[in-house]
C-alpha positions as CSV (number, residue, x, y, z in Angstrom):
1,X,43.6,5.3,-54.8
2,X,41.2,8.0,-53.7
3,X,42.7,10.7,-55.9
4,X,42.3,8.6,-59.0
5,X,38.6,7.9,-58.1
6,X,39.0,4.3,-59.3
7,X,38.3,1.0,-57.7
8,X,41.4,-1.0,-56.4
9,X,41.5,-4.7,-55.3
10,X,44.3,-5.6,-52.8
11,X,45.4,-9.2,-52.9
12,X,47.5,-11.0,-50.4
13,X,47.5,-13.6,-47.8
14,X,45.9,-13.4,-44.3
15,X,47.8,-11.0,-42.1
16,X,49.9,-9.1,-44.5
17,X,48.1,-5.7,-43.8
18,X,45.6,-5.3,-46.6
19,X,42.9,-4.1,-44.3
20,X,45.1,-1.9,-42.2
21,X,46.4,-0.2,-45.3
22,X,43.1,0.8,-46.5
23,X,41.7,1.8,-43.0
24,X,45.0,3.9,-42.5
25,X,44.4,5.7,-45.8
26,X,40.7,6.4,-45.1
27,X,41.4,7.8,-41.6
28,X,44.0,10.2,-43.2
29,X,41.3,11.8,-45.4
30,X,39.7,15.2,-44.7
31,X,36.5,15.1,-42.6
32,X,34.4,16.1,-45.5
33,X,35.0,12.6,-47.0
34,X,32.8,9.8,-45.2
35,X,33.7,6.1,-45.4
36,X,31.8,3.1,-44.2
37,X,33.8,-0.1,-43.4
38,X,31.8,-3.4,-43.7
39,X,33.4,-6.7,-43.0
40,X,32.5,-9.6,-45.2
41,X,33.0,-13.3,-44.7
42,X,31.7,-16.6,-46.1
43,X,28.5,-16.3,-44.1
44,X,27.7,-12.6,-45.2
45,X,24.5,-12.7,-47.2
46,X,22.6,-9.9,-49.2
47,X,20.0,-9.4,-46.2
48,X,22.8,-8.7,-43.7
49,X,24.5,-6.4,-46.1
50,X,21.4,-4.3,-46.7
51,X,20.7,-4.0,-43.1
52,X,24.1,-2.4,-42.4
53,X,23.9,-0.3,-45.8
54,X,20.5,1.0,-45.0
55,X,21.4,2.1,-41.6
56,X,24.0,4.3,-43.0
57,X,21.5,6.1,-45.2
58,X,23.9,6.4,-48.0
59,X,22.7,3.4,-49.7
60,X,19.7,2.3,-51.4
61,X,18.2,-1.2,-50.8
62,X,19.6,-3.8,-53.2
63,X,17.3,-5.4,-55.9
64,X,17.8,-8.8,-57.2
65,X,18.2,-9.1,-61.0
66,X,17.6,-12.2,-63.1
């Protein structure tokens, strides 16, 4: 997934290990590669996402488009 530099979407029921698979892969990467894990749920809104993203300083604030 990382080597291909392409996005991947994991699909599966709750508890099958999607998150653990990704976290395990990210943990095994060299220290030069930085990752940020953000949990989303039904209540996550854009403002909350921007607060987390801007704290990491690797993201620019999101703008709404019509």
